[in-house]
N, C-alpha and C positions, 0 to 999 in steps of 0.2 A: 623743275616743274615735271609732273609725271606725264607720261606720253599720252595717256587717255585724255587728260585735261587739254593738252596741247592740240590733240586731234579735234576736240570739240570746238576750240577756239578757231582753228584753221577752217573747219567745216562751216562755221558761222560767217566766214568771209571777212574776218577782222583785218584791219590794217596791221602792218608789221609793228608800228608804234604801239598799238594796243596789245599785241602779243608780247612784246618786250615789257610793257607795263604790267601785264598779267604775270610774267615770270617773276618780276621784282616783288609784286604784291604777294604772290604765292610763297616766296621764300621768306619774306619778313612778317607777313600778317599771321601766318599759321592758319589752322583750320579747326574750328570748334564745332562739333556736331550738335552741341546743345546751345541754346540761347544763354547769353550772359550779359551782365551790365558792364560796359567798358569804363575806362578811367574817368570819363566825363559824364557818366550816368546814362548813356545811350544803350538800348537793347541792341545786341549784336549777335550775329551767328556766322557760321561758316568762315569764309575768308574775308571778314570785315563787312559783311552785308548788314545794312541797317534798313528798317522799315517800321512804319507805324503798326503794321500787322503782326509783328513778332510778339510772342508771348513767352514768358520766362520758362514755362514747362515744355516748350517745343523741343523736338529732337528731329535731326535730319540725318539721312543717309549720306554717304560719301557721294553717291551719284547725284542726289539732290543738291548738295553743296557745289558740285562741279557745274551743274546746270544753272544754278543761281549766280555763280561767279561769271560764267559765260554771259548771262543776261546783263549783269552789272557792267562787265567790261564792254559789251556791245553798246550799252547806252552811253558810256563815257567815250567810246570810240566815235560814235555818231556826233557827240558834242565837240570833240576834238577836230574832226574833219570839217565841221561847219565853220570853224574858226580859221581854218587853213585853206579853205576852197576859194 
């Protein structure tokens, strides 16, 4: 995982489990700056981000993808913590 992305995740106050998950996701998911249709027909961008708001012609910067990824991981972290609290 690049150090800038890790710094964003740490600054967001994520748990170590979320940061570890983010490292695995970052390694295996890849990063597409443009929206594409994944193997099951879902519009996807960046590091596996899906949303009903995505459009096929959208393009993101690396910084935008890092911010989207941090928000996605924070959402998952919150859900994970609610199950373990």
